[in-house]
N, C-alpha and C positions, 0 to 999 in steps of 0.2 A: 203064244199069245192066247190063241182062244181057251189052250189047255187052262191054265193059270185062272181065266176071269170064271167059268166052270167050276171052278173047286171053292174059291173063294165071294163070299157077298160082302161089302164092308155095307156097316151100316152104323149111324147114329144113333143117340140119344133119342126121344121121340121130344114134343110137345107137350113140356106140363105145366097146368095151368097155377096149382102151387106158386115157381119160381120164374114170373114172366118176367124178369127183368135179363138184364144181359149176364151179368155177372153171376158164374152157375154152381160158387162154390158150395153154396146149400142146398143145391141139387144133387148134385157132385157128393157130397156128405151122408144126403138123405139116401141116396141108392146104394152109399156101404153100409148102413147102416142098415137098411132093409135087405139086403144081401145075406147080411150075418146071422139076421134073425129068420131069414127064410128057409138057412140051412140049417141051422136048430131044432127046427118045429118040424123041415120038410125030407133034410138031406142035401146030402149036394147034387143028386141025382136028379131032383126035383127040376123039372124042364125050367118051369116060370121065376123057378129063383138065378139063373142063367139071367135073364132079362135084367136083374139087378147088374150084374156080374158085368154086364156087355155097355151096358147104362153109365156106369163107375168109372170101369174103364175108355169107356170113350170125354169121360165129361172132365174126366180127375185127371192135372197135368202129372207126371209123376215126379218131381221135384217141388213145386211151387209149394211154399208154406202157406196156406195152413192149409192148404186141401194137396197134402202127400201122404199117395197112398202109401207108402213104405214107413213114414211114423207114425200112421195105425193103426199098420199094420203091430210094430212096434206096439205100441201100447195095449191093443190088445193082449199082446203075446204075456204082455207082465203084470195086466189086469188094471190098466191104469188110463182106458179108453173112457172118454168122458159122455156117453151115450148108455144105454142098459140094448144089450144087444142081447135080451131073453124074448123068445115069441111070445 
């Protein structure tokens, strides 16, 4: 059991004063867009970008609409994503 705990560190997104309410949909969406803006500017291996990805994976339910990562991925692929992802 101790081998597993030394390999994995479970974390959730930290507090963000821009999103003080319990509904985290906007927080989820902002981290998703920030991640793709960051990798467009700095590349996927840039460590600070990975924090945005961890945050949106923690905050965004995988099947809940309107905060569905799969839906947003599809919109990005089809160039119909509702926000600019340019750095």
